[in-house]
mmCIF file of the C-alpha atoms, coordinates in Angstrom:
data_MODEL
# 
_entry.id   MODEL 
# 
loop_
_atom_site.group_PDB 
_atom_site.id 
_atom_site.type_symbol 
_atom_site.label_atom_id 
_atom_site.label_alt_id 
_atom_site.label_comp_id 
_atom_site.label_asym_id 
_atom_site.label_entity_id 
_atom_site.label_seq_id 
_atom_site.pdbx_PDB_ins_code 
_atom_site.Cartn_x 
_atom_site.Cartn_y 
_atom_site.Cartn_z 
_atom_site.occupancy 
_atom_site.B_iso_or_equiv 
_atom_site.pdbx_formal_charge 
_atom_site.auth_seq_id 
_atom_site.auth_comp_id 
_atom_site.auth_asym_id 
_atom_site.auth_atom_id 
_atom_site.pdbx_PDB_model_num 
ATOM 1   C CA . MET A 1 1   ? -39.510 -15.130 29.395  1.00 0.00 ? 1   MET A CA 1 
ATOM 2   C CA . ASN A 1 2   ? -41.843 -17.523 31.217  1.00 0.00 ? 2   ASN A CA 1 
ATOM 3   C CA . ILE A 1 3   ? -39.123 -18.421 33.713  1.00 0.00 ? 3   ILE A CA 1 
ATOM 4   C CA . ALA A 1 4   ? -38.667 -14.749 34.546  1.00 0.00 ? 4   ALA A CA 1 
ATOM 5   C CA . LEU A 1 5   ? -42.392 -14.409 35.188  1.00 0.00 ? 5   LEU A CA 1 
ATOM 6   C CA . VAL A 1 6   ? -42.295 -17.449 37.464  1.00 0.00 ? 6   VAL A CA 1 
ATOM 7   C CA . PHE A 1 7   ? -39.463 -15.927 39.509  1.00 0.00 ? 7   PHE A CA 1 
ATOM 8   C CA . ILE A 1 8   ? -41.260 -12.599 39.730  1.00 0.00 ? 8   ILE A CA 1 
ATOM 9   C CA . PHE A 1 9   ? -44.450 -14.358 40.862  1.00 0.00 ? 9   PHE A CA 1 
ATOM 10  C CA . MET A 1 10  ? -42.501 -16.314 43.481  1.00 0.00 ? 10  MET A CA 1 
ATOM 11  C CA . ILE A 1 11  ? -40.901 -13.142 44.843  1.00 0.00 ? 11  ILE A CA 1 
ATOM 12  C CA . PHE A 1 12  ? -44.083 -11.094 44.911  1.00 0.00 ? 12  PHE A CA 1 
ATOM 13  C CA . GLY A 1 13  ? -46.141 -14.037 46.171  1.00 0.00 ? 13  GLY A CA 1 
ATOM 14  C CA . SER A 1 14  ? -43.823 -14.503 49.156  1.00 0.00 ? 14  SER A CA 1 
ATOM 15  C CA . VAL A 1 15  ? -43.732 -10.750 49.837  1.00 0.00 ? 15  VAL A CA 1 
ATOM 16  C CA . SER A 1 16  ? -47.504 -10.454 49.766  1.00 0.00 ? 16  SER A CA 1 
ATOM 17  C CA . ALA A 1 17  ? -47.829 -13.519 51.995  1.00 0.00 ? 17  ALA A CA 1 
ATOM 18  C CA . ALA A 1 18  ? -45.375 -12.003 54.477  1.00 0.00 ? 18  ALA A CA 1 
ATOM 19  C CA . GLY A 1 19  ? -47.359 -8.779  54.474  1.00 0.00 ? 19  GLY A CA 1 
ATOM 20  C CA . ASN A 1 20  ? -50.624 -10.582 55.206  1.00 0.00 ? 20  ASN A CA 1 
ATOM 21  C CA . GLY A 1 21  ? -49.260 -12.284 58.291  1.00 0.00 ? 21  GLY A CA 1 
ATOM 22  C CA . THR A 1 22  ? -49.600 -15.679 56.763  1.00 0.00 ? 22  THR A CA 1 
ATOM 23  C CA . ALA A 1 23  ? -45.917 -16.334 56.472  1.00 0.00 ? 23  ALA A CA 1 
ATOM 24  C CA . ASP A 1 24  ? -46.413 -19.592 58.384  1.00 0.00 ? 24  ASP A CA 1 
ATOM 25  C CA . THR A 1 25  ? -48.556 -21.135 55.726  1.00 0.00 ? 25  THR A CA 1 
ATOM 26  C CA . PRO A 1 26  ? -46.571 -22.800 53.066  1.00 0.00 ? 26  PRO A CA 1 
ATOM 27  C CA . THR A 1 27  ? -47.239 -21.700 49.570  1.00 0.00 ? 27  THR A CA 1 
ATOM 28  C CA . THR A 1 28  ? -47.312 -24.209 46.846  1.00 0.00 ? 28  THR A CA 1 
ATOM 29  C CA . PHE A 1 29  ? -46.569 -23.238 43.334  1.00 0.00 ? 29  PHE A CA 1 
ATOM 30  C CA . LYS A 1 30  ? -47.359 -25.202 40.289  1.00 0.00 ? 30  LYS A CA 1 
ATOM 31  C CA . PRO A 1 31  ? -45.519 -23.948 37.276  1.00 0.00 ? 31  PRO A CA 1 
ATOM 32  C CA . THR A 1 32  ? -47.618 -23.672 34.208  1.00 0.00 ? 32  THR A CA 1 
ATOM 33  C CA . THR A 1 33  ? -46.336 -24.873 30.916  1.00 0.00 ? 33  THR A CA 1 
ATOM 34  C CA . PRO A 1 34  ? -46.658 -22.433 28.096  1.00 0.00 ? 34  PRO A CA 1 
ATOM 35  C CA . LYS A 1 35  ? -49.162 -23.328 25.466  1.00 0.00 ? 35  LYS A CA 1 
ATOM 36  C CA . ALA A 1 36  ? -47.933 -23.727 21.953  1.00 0.00 ? 36  ALA A CA 1 
ATOM 37  C CA . VAL A 1 37  ? -48.987 -20.814 19.833  1.00 0.00 ? 37  VAL A CA 1 
ATOM 38  C CA . PRO A 1 38  ? -49.598 -21.752 16.237  1.00 0.00 ? 38  PRO A CA 1 
ATOM 39  C CA . THR A 1 39  ? -47.242 -19.876 13.933  1.00 0.00 ? 39  THR A CA 1 
ATOM 40  C CA . SER A 1 40  ? -48.003 -19.049 10.388  1.00 0.00 ? 40  SER A CA 1 
ATOM 41  C CA . GLN A 1 41  ? -45.498 -19.353 7.586   1.00 0.00 ? 41  GLN A CA 1 
ATOM 42  C CA . PRO A 1 42  ? -43.796 -16.008 6.873   1.00 0.00 ? 42  PRO A CA 1 
ATOM 43  C CA . THR A 1 43  ? -44.735 -14.524 3.592   1.00 0.00 ? 43  THR A CA 1 
ATOM 44  C CA . PRO A 1 44  ? -41.764 -14.388 1.238   1.00 0.00 ? 44  PRO A CA 1 
ATOM 45  C CA . VAL A 1 45  ? -40.500 -10.875 0.676   1.00 0.00 ? 45  VAL A CA 1 
ATOM 46  C CA . SER A 1 46  ? -39.594 -10.198 -2.908  1.00 0.00 ? 46  SER A CA 1 
ATOM 47  C CA . THR A 1 47  ? -36.556 -8.027  -3.491  1.00 0.00 ? 47  THR A CA 1 
ATOM 48  C CA . PRO A 1 48  ? -37.124 -5.360  -6.090  1.00 0.00 ? 48  PRO A CA 1 
ATOM 49  C CA . SER A 1 49  ? -35.127 -5.558  -9.285  1.00 0.00 ? 49  SER A CA 1 
ATOM 50  C CA . LEU A 1 50  ? -32.429 -3.027  -10.075 1.00 0.00 ? 50  LEU A CA 1 
ATOM 51  C CA . GLN A 1 51  ? -34.700 -1.441  -12.675 1.00 0.00 ? 51  GLN A CA 1 
ATOM 52  C CA . GLU A 1 52  ? -37.407 -0.935  -10.030 1.00 0.00 ? 52  GLU A CA 1 
ATOM 53  C CA . VAL A 1 53  ? -34.908 0.472   -7.516  1.00 0.00 ? 53  VAL A CA 1 
ATOM 54  C CA . CYS A 1 54  ? -33.578 2.995   -10.004 1.00 0.00 ? 54  CYS A CA 1 
ATOM 55  C CA . MET A 1 55  ? -37.055 3.935   -11.232 1.00 0.00 ? 55  MET A CA 1 
ATOM 56  C CA . SER A 1 56  ? -38.101 4.644   -7.631  1.00 0.00 ? 56  SER A CA 1 
ATOM 57  C CA . ARG A 1 57  ? -35.272 7.219   -7.427  1.00 0.00 ? 57  ARG A CA 1 
ATOM 58  C CA . ASN A 1 58  ? -36.439 9.310   -10.393 1.00 0.00 ? 58  ASN A CA 1 
ATOM 59  C CA . SER A 1 59  ? -37.080 12.416  -8.297  1.00 0.00 ? 59  SER A CA 1 
ATOM 60  C CA . SER A 1 60  ? -33.639 14.055  -8.683  1.00 0.00 ? 60  SER A CA 1 
ATOM 61  C CA . CYS A 1 61  ? -30.052 13.409  -9.689  1.00 0.00 ? 61  CYS A CA 1 
ATOM 62  C CA . GLU A 1 62  ? -28.835 13.375  -6.068  1.00 0.00 ? 62  GLU A CA 1 
ATOM 63  C CA . THR A 1 63  ? -31.338 10.734  -4.964  1.00 0.00 ? 63  THR A CA 1 
ATOM 64  C CA . CYS A 1 64  ? -30.616 8.639   -8.052  1.00 0.00 ? 64  CYS A CA 1 
ATOM 65  C CA . LEU A 1 65  ? -26.858 8.653   -7.531  1.00 0.00 ? 65  LEU A CA 1 
ATOM 66  C CA . LYS A 1 66  ? -27.089 7.591   -3.883  1.00 0.00 ? 66  LYS A CA 1 
ATOM 67  C CA . ASP A 1 67  ? -27.132 4.057   -5.275  1.00 0.00 ? 67  ASP A CA 1 
ATOM 68  C CA . ALA A 1 68  ? -23.914 3.388   -7.210  1.00 0.00 ? 68  ALA A CA 1 
ATOM 69  C CA . LYS A 1 69  ? -25.742 0.960   -9.469  1.00 0.00 ? 69  LYS A CA 1 
ATOM 70  C CA . CYS A 1 70  ? -27.882 3.722   -10.971 1.00 0.00 ? 70  CYS A CA 1 
ATOM 71  C CA . LEU A 1 71  ? -27.119 6.251   -13.703 1.00 0.00 ? 71  LEU A CA 1 
ATOM 72  C CA . TRP A 1 72  ? -28.839 9.629   -14.150 1.00 0.00 ? 72  TRP A CA 1 
ATOM 73  C CA . CYS A 1 73  ? -29.657 10.704  -17.694 1.00 0.00 ? 73  CYS A CA 1 
ATOM 74  C CA . LYS A 1 74  ? -30.049 14.479  -17.791 1.00 0.00 ? 74  LYS A CA 1 
ATOM 75  C CA . THR A 1 75  ? -31.816 14.684  -21.178 1.00 0.00 ? 75  THR A CA 1 
ATOM 76  C CA . ASN A 1 76  ? -34.937 12.834  -20.084 1.00 0.00 ? 76  ASN A CA 1 
ATOM 77  C CA . SER A 1 77  ? -34.372 13.208  -16.289 1.00 0.00 ? 77  SER A CA 1 
ATOM 78  C CA . LYS A 1 78  ? -34.546 9.489   -15.651 1.00 0.00 ? 78  LYS A CA 1 
ATOM 79  C CA . CYS A 1 79  ? -32.698 7.223   -13.289 1.00 0.00 ? 79  CYS A CA 1 
ATOM 80  C CA . VAL A 1 80  ? -31.697 4.044   -15.108 1.00 0.00 ? 80  VAL A CA 1 
ATOM 81  C CA . PRO A 1 81  ? -29.599 1.060   -14.039 1.00 0.00 ? 81  PRO A CA 1 
ATOM 82  C CA . TYR A 1 82  ? -25.920 1.311   -14.944 1.00 0.00 ? 82  TYR A CA 1 
ATOM 83  C CA . PRO A 1 83  ? -25.094 -1.240  -17.667 1.00 0.00 ? 83  PRO A CA 1 
ATOM 84  C CA . THR A 1 84  ? -22.831 -3.606  -15.753 1.00 0.00 ? 84  THR A CA 1 
ATOM 85  C CA . GLY A 1 85  ? -21.750 -5.523  -18.849 1.00 0.00 ? 85  GLY A CA 1 
ATOM 86  C CA . ASP A 1 86  ? -20.250 -2.408  -20.441 1.00 0.00 ? 86  ASP A CA 1 
ATOM 87  C CA . VAL A 1 87  ? -17.579 -0.047  -19.214 1.00 0.00 ? 87  VAL A CA 1 
ATOM 88  C CA . LEU A 1 88  ? -19.380 2.983   -20.620 1.00 0.00 ? 88  LEU A CA 1 
ATOM 89  C CA . PRO A 1 89  ? -23.126 3.378   -21.081 1.00 0.00 ? 89  PRO A CA 1 
ATOM 90  C CA . LYS A 1 90  ? -24.278 2.999   -24.679 1.00 0.00 ? 90  LYS A CA 1 
ATOM 91  C CA . SER A 1 91  ? -25.462 6.060   -26.563 1.00 0.00 ? 91  SER A CA 1 
ATOM 92  C CA . SER A 1 92  ? -28.870 4.422   -27.007 1.00 0.00 ? 92  SER A CA 1 
ATOM 93  C CA . LEU A 1 93  ? -29.277 4.510   -23.218 1.00 0.00 ? 93  LEU A CA 1 
ATOM 94  C CA . CYS A 1 94  ? -28.006 8.066   -22.732 1.00 0.00 ? 94  CYS A CA 1 
ATOM 95  C CA . SER A 1 95  ? -25.397 10.246  -24.464 1.00 0.00 ? 95  SER A CA 1 
ATOM 96  C CA . LEU A 1 96  ? -22.077 10.517  -22.625 1.00 0.00 ? 96  LEU A CA 1 
ATOM 97  C CA . SER A 1 97  ? -22.336 14.298  -22.308 1.00 0.00 ? 97  SER A CA 1 
ATOM 98  C CA . GLU A 1 98  ? -25.673 13.953  -20.506 1.00 0.00 ? 98  GLU A CA 1 
ATOM 99  C CA . ALA A 1 99  ? -24.957 10.862  -18.385 1.00 0.00 ? 99  ALA A CA 1 
ATOM 100 C CA . ARG A 1 100 ? -24.094 11.370  -14.714 1.00 0.00 ? 100 ARG A CA 1 
ATOM 101 C CA . TRP A 1 101 ? -22.651 8.740   -12.382 1.00 0.00 ? 101 TRP A CA 1 
ATOM 102 C CA . GLY A 1 102 ? -21.124 9.161   -8.934  1.00 0.00 ? 102 GLY A CA 1 
ATOM 103 C CA . VAL A 1 103 ? -21.685 12.923  -8.746  1.00 0.00 ? 103 VAL A CA 1 
ATOM 104 C CA . CYS A 1 104 ? -24.177 15.126  -10.542 1.00 0.00 ? 104 CYS A CA 1 
ATOM 105 C CA . TRP A 1 105 ? -21.766 17.853  -11.643 1.00 0.00 ? 105 TRP A CA 1 
ATOM 106 C CA . VAL A 1 106 ? -19.456 15.634  -13.759 1.00 0.00 ? 106 VAL A CA 1 
ATOM 107 C CA . ASN A 1 107 ? -20.624 14.078  -17.014 1.00 0.00 ? 107 ASN A CA 1 
ATOM 108 C CA . PHE A 1 108 ? -19.079 10.974  -18.542 1.00 0.00 ? 108 PHE A CA 1 
ATOM 109 C CA . GLU A 1 109 ? -17.192 12.883  -21.258 1.00 0.00 ? 109 GLU A CA 1 
ATOM 110 C CA . ALA A 1 110 ? -15.439 15.043  -18.670 1.00 0.00 ? 110 ALA A CA 1 
ATOM 111 C CA . LEU A 1 111 ? -14.848 11.981  -16.503 1.00 0.00 ? 111 LEU A CA 1 
ATOM 112 C CA . ILE A 1 112 ? -13.242 10.083  -19.407 1.00 0.00 ? 112 ILE A CA 1 
ATOM 113 C CA . ILE A 1 113 ? -11.059 13.064  -20.355 1.00 0.00 ? 113 ILE A CA 1 
ATOM 114 C CA . ALA A 1 114 ? -10.008 13.644  -16.743 1.00 0.00 ? 114 ALA A CA 1 
ATOM 115 C CA . MET A 1 115 ? -9.199  9.960   -16.220 1.00 0.00 ? 115 MET A CA 1 
ATOM 116 C CA . GLY A 1 116 ? -7.188  9.930   -19.465 1.00 0.00 ? 116 GLY A CA 1 
ATOM 117 C CA . VAL A 1 117 ? -5.221  13.016  -18.439 1.00 0.00 ? 117 VAL A CA 1 
ATOM 118 C CA . ILE A 1 118 ? -4.570  11.678  -14.934 1.00 0.00 ? 118 ILE A CA 1 
ATOM 119 C CA . GLY A 1 119 ? -3.550  8.286   -16.333 1.00 0.00 ? 119 GLY A CA 1 
ATOM 120 C CA . GLY A 1 120 ? -1.212  9.984   -18.830 1.00 0.00 ? 120 GLY A CA 1 
ATOM 121 C CA . ILE A 1 121 ? 0.377   12.099  -16.110 1.00 0.00 ? 121 ILE A CA 1 
ATOM 122 C CA . ILE A 1 122 ? 0.914   9.051   -13.900 1.00 0.00 ? 122 ILE A CA 1 
ATOM 123 C CA . LEU A 1 123 ? 2.397   7.086   -16.818 1.00 0.00 ? 123 LEU A CA 1 
ATOM 124 C CA . LEU A 1 124 ? 4.674   9.999   -17.734 1.00 0.00 ? 124 LEU A CA 1 
ATOM 125 C CA . ALA A 1 125 ? 5.807   10.376  -14.118 1.00 0.00 ? 125 ALA A CA 1 
ATOM 126 C CA . VAL A 1 126 ? 6.629   6.664   -13.906 1.00 0.00 ? 126 VAL A CA 1 
ATOM 127 C CA . LEU A 1 127 ? 8.607   6.816   -17.161 1.00 0.00 ? 127 LEU A CA 1 
ATOM 128 C CA . VAL A 1 128 ? 10.527  9.897   -15.992 1.00 0.00 ? 128 VAL A CA 1 
ATOM 129 C CA . CYS A 1 129 ? 11.370  8.160   -12.706 1.00 0.00 ? 129 CYS A CA 1 
ATOM 130 C CA . ILE A 1 130 ? 12.594  5.064   -14.544 1.00 0.00 ? 130 ILE A CA 1 
ATOM 131 C CA . CYS A 1 131 ? 14.731  7.155   -16.913 1.00 0.00 ? 131 CYS A CA 1 
ATOM 132 C CA . CYS A 1 132 ? 16.183  9.156   -14.020 1.00 0.00 ? 132 CYS A CA 1 
ATOM 133 C CA . CYS A 1 133 ? 17.041  5.978   -12.133 1.00 0.00 ? 133 CYS A CA 1 
ATOM 134 C CA . CYS A 1 134 ? 18.728  4.459   -15.190 1.00 0.00 ? 134 CYS A CA 1 
ATOM 135 C CA . CYS A 1 135 ? 20.688  7.648   -15.940 1.00 0.00 ? 135 CYS A CA 1 
ATOM 136 C CA . CYS A 1 136 ? 21.744  8.058   -12.325 1.00 0.00 ? 136 CYS A CA 1 
ATOM 137 C CA . LYS A 1 137 ? 22.866  4.443   -12.213 1.00 0.00 ? 137 LYS A CA 1 
ATOM 138 C CA . LYS A 1 138 ? 24.883  4.922   -15.403 1.00 0.00 ? 138 LYS A CA 1 
ATOM 139 C CA . ASP A 1 139 ? 26.377  8.169   -14.080 1.00 0.00 ? 139 ASP A CA 1 
ATOM 140 C CA . ASN A 1 140 ? 27.220  6.456   -10.803 1.00 0.00 ? 140 ASN A CA 1 
ATOM 141 C CA . LYS A 1 141 ? 28.989  3.643   -12.655 1.00 0.00 ? 141 LYS A CA 1 
ATOM 142 C CA . ASN A 1 142 ? 31.013  6.189   -14.631 1.00 0.00 ? 142 ASN A CA 1 
ATOM 143 C CA . LYS A 1 143 ? 31.713  8.153   -11.467 1.00 0.00 ? 143 LYS A CA 1 
ATOM 144 C CA . TYR A 1 144 ? 32.894  5.054   -9.613  1.00 0.00 ? 144 TYR A CA 1 
ATOM 145 C CA . ALA A 1 145 ? 35.012  3.982   -12.590 1.00 0.00 ? 145 ALA A CA 1 
ATOM 146 C CA . LYS A 1 146 ? 36.668  7.423   -12.654 1.00 0.00 ? 146 LYS A CA 1 
ATOM 147 C CA . GLU A 1 147 ? 37.250  7.294   -8.901  1.00 0.00 ? 147 GLU A CA 1 
ATOM 148 C CA . ASP A 1 148 ? 38.753  3.804   -9.168  1.00 0.00 ? 148 ASP A CA 1 
ATOM 149 C CA . GLU A 1 149 ? 41.039  4.957   -11.970 1.00 0.00 ? 149 GLU A CA 1 
ATOM 150 C CA . LYS A 1 150 ? 42.072  7.984   -9.916  1.00 0.00 ? 150 LYS A CA 1 
ATOM 151 C CA . TRP A 1 151 ? 42.872  5.794   -6.901  1.00 0.00 ? 151 TRP A CA 1 
ATOM 152 C CA . GLU A 1 152 ? 44.895  3.413   -9.077  1.00 0.00 ? 152 GLU A CA 1 
ATOM 153 C CA . ARG A 1 153 ? 46.935  6.331   -10.455 1.00 0.00 ? 153 ARG A CA 1 
ATOM 154 C CA . LYS A 1 154 ? 47.546  7.650   -6.946  1.00 0.00 ? 154 LYS A CA 1 
ATOM 155 C CA . LYS A 1 155 ? 48.592  4.172   -5.793  1.00 0.00 ? 155 LYS A CA 1 
ATOM 156 C CA . LYS A 1 156 ? 51.068  3.829   -8.676  1.00 0.00 ? 156 LYS A CA 1 
ATOM 157 C CA . ASP A 1 157 ? 52.450  7.317   -7.972  1.00 0.00 ? 157 ASP A CA 1 
ATOM 158 C CA . ARG A 1 158 ? 52.945  6.443   -4.300  1.00 0.00 ? 158 ARG A CA 1 
ATOM 159 C CA . GLN A 1 159 ? 54.654  3.170   -5.207  1.00 0.00 ? 159 GLN A CA 1 
ATOM 160 C CA . GLU A 1 160 ? 56.960  4.960   -7.668  1.00 0.00 ? 160 GLU A CA 1 
ATOM 161 C CA . LYS A 1 161 ? 57.804  7.668   -5.109  1.00 0.00 ? 161 LYS A CA 1 
ATOM 162 C CA . SER A 1 162 ? 58.503  5.078   -2.431  1.00 0.00 ? 162 SER A CA 1 
ATOM 163 C CA . ALA A 1 163 ? 60.734  3.131   -4.856  1.00 0.00 ? 163 ALA A CA 1 
ATOM 164 C CA . GLU A 1 164 ? 62.624  6.349   -5.686  1.00 0.00 ? 164 GLU A CA 1 
ATOM 165 C CA . LYS A 1 165 ? 63.056  7.203   -2.000  1.00 0.00 ? 165 LYS A CA 1 
ATOM 166 C CA . ARG A 1 166 ? 64.192  3.648   -1.258  1.00 0.00 ? 166 ARG A CA 1 
ATOM 167 C CA . ALA A 1 167 ? 66.761  3.871   -4.058  1.00 0.00 ? 167 ALA A CA 1 
ATOM 168 C CA . GLU A 1 168 ? 67.965  7.264   -2.752  1.00 0.00 ? 168 GLU A CA 1 
ATOM 169 C CA . ARG A 1 169 ? 68.319  5.903   0.788   1.00 0.00 ? 169 ARG A CA 1 
ATOM 170 C CA . LYS A 1 170 ? 70.222  2.877   -0.477  1.00 0.00 ? 170 LYS A CA 1 
ATOM 171 C CA . ALA A 1 171 ? 72.525  5.100   -2.532  1.00 0.00 ? 171 ALA A CA 1 
ATOM 172 C CA . LYS A 1 172 ? 73.243  7.314   0.497   1.00 0.00 ? 172 LYS A CA 1 
ATOM 173 C CA . THR A 1 173 ? 73.824  4.287   2.701   1.00 0.00 ? 173 THR A CA 1 
ATOM 174 C CA . ASP A 1 174 ? 76.206  2.763   0.153   1.00 0.00 ? 174 ASP A CA 1 
ATOM 175 C CA . GLU A 1 175 ? 78.087  6.065   -0.159  1.00 0.00 ? 175 GLU A CA 1 
ATOM 176 C CA . ILE A 1 176 ? 78.538  6.271   3.617   1.00 0.00 ? 176 ILE A CA 1 
ATOM 177 C CA . ARG A 1 177 ? 79.737  2.653   3.753   1.00 0.00 ? 177 ARG A CA 1 
ATOM 178 C CA . ARG A 1 178 ? 82.300  3.284   0.970   1.00 0.00 ? 178 ARG A CA 1 
ATOM 179 C CA . LYS A 1 179 ? 83.506  6.408   2.708   1.00 0.00 ? 179 LYS A CA 1 
ATOM 180 C CA . TYR A 1 180 ? 84.201  4.535   5.938   1.00 0.00 ? 180 TYR A CA 1 
ATOM 181 C CA . GLY A 1 181 ? 85.297  1.300   4.274   1.00 0.00 ? 181 GLY A CA 1 
ATOM 182 C CA . LEU A 1 182 ? 82.371  -0.713  5.461   1.00 0.00 ? 182 LEU A CA 1 
ATOM 183 C CA . MET A 1 183 ? 81.292  -1.588  1.993   1.00 0.00 ? 183 MET A CA 1 
ATOM 184 C CA . LYS A 1 184 ? 81.400  -5.273  1.227   1.00 0.00 ? 184 LYS A CA 1 
ATOM 185 C CA . ASP A 1 185 ? 82.953  -5.901  -2.125  1.00 0.00 ? 185 ASP A CA 1 
ATOM 186 C CA . ASP A 1 186 ? 81.320  -8.187  -4.569  1.00 0.00 ? 186 ASP A CA 1 
ATOM 187 C CA . ASN A 1 187 ? 82.784  -11.667 -4.857  1.00 0.00 ? 187 ASN A CA 1 
ATOM 188 C CA . TYR A 1 188 ? 83.973  -11.026 -8.368  1.00 0.00 ? 188 TYR A CA 1 
ATOM 189 C CA . GLN A 1 189 ? 85.769  -7.838  -7.375  1.00 0.00 ? 189 GLN A CA 1 
ATOM 190 C CA . ARG A 1 190 ? 87.338  -9.568  -4.423  1.00 0.00 ? 190 ARG A CA 1 
ATOM 191 C CA . PHE A 1 191 ? 88.498  -12.407 -6.671  1.00 0.00 ? 191 PHE A CA 1 
ATOM 192 C CA . ASP A 1 192 ? 90.031  -9.911  -9.031  1.00 0.00 ? 192 ASP A CA 1 
ATOM 193 C CA . ASN A 1 193 ? 91.750  -8.085  -6.164  1.00 0.00 ? 193 ASN A CA 1 
ATOM 194 C CA . GLU A 1 194 ? 93.254  -11.294 -4.785  1.00 0.00 ? 194 GLU A CA 1 
ATOM 195 C CA . GLU A 1 195 ? 94.905  -12.181 -8.076  1.00 0.00 ? 195 GLU A CA 1 
ATOM 196 C CA . ALA A 1 196 ? 96.509  -8.840  -8.388  1.00 0.00 ? 196 ALA A CA 1 
# 
């Protein structure tokens, strides 16, 4: 900050000297050192406790619930700190039907019931999905086993048909060879024919 003032003084000092017609005279500038200003120790600021914060928001439910650490009790219209050690506020603090947390229009009883229902629905949906996956997997295994069996039967049928056709072709070929005398006799038959 002081350096900026020095530069501003130098600029305006040279401009004013140029305006006066004394631009020939050299200006000397002695920078001043800033004096140390005694500082006092800052006073420690105490942070208010959670009880004090919640008590300061006692005007309405909406102002109380702006801080998530506070709980509004509708019976006595007080903003109290939410008991962090417990999941649910104790009945000595405020009854569940009259306790509000998060939003003013839902009490803890309704919140617990709604969370239970939603949790049950999610659990049921997960179980149904698991059962469906297991059943589909089992059905797929059975389906694939049936398809494999079907393909094996078809393969055997094709092999049997091809063996039958091969035998028929061989029989026809042998018949044609016998008809034209091209049939080679077996060695045993030939041996028998030579003796006779």
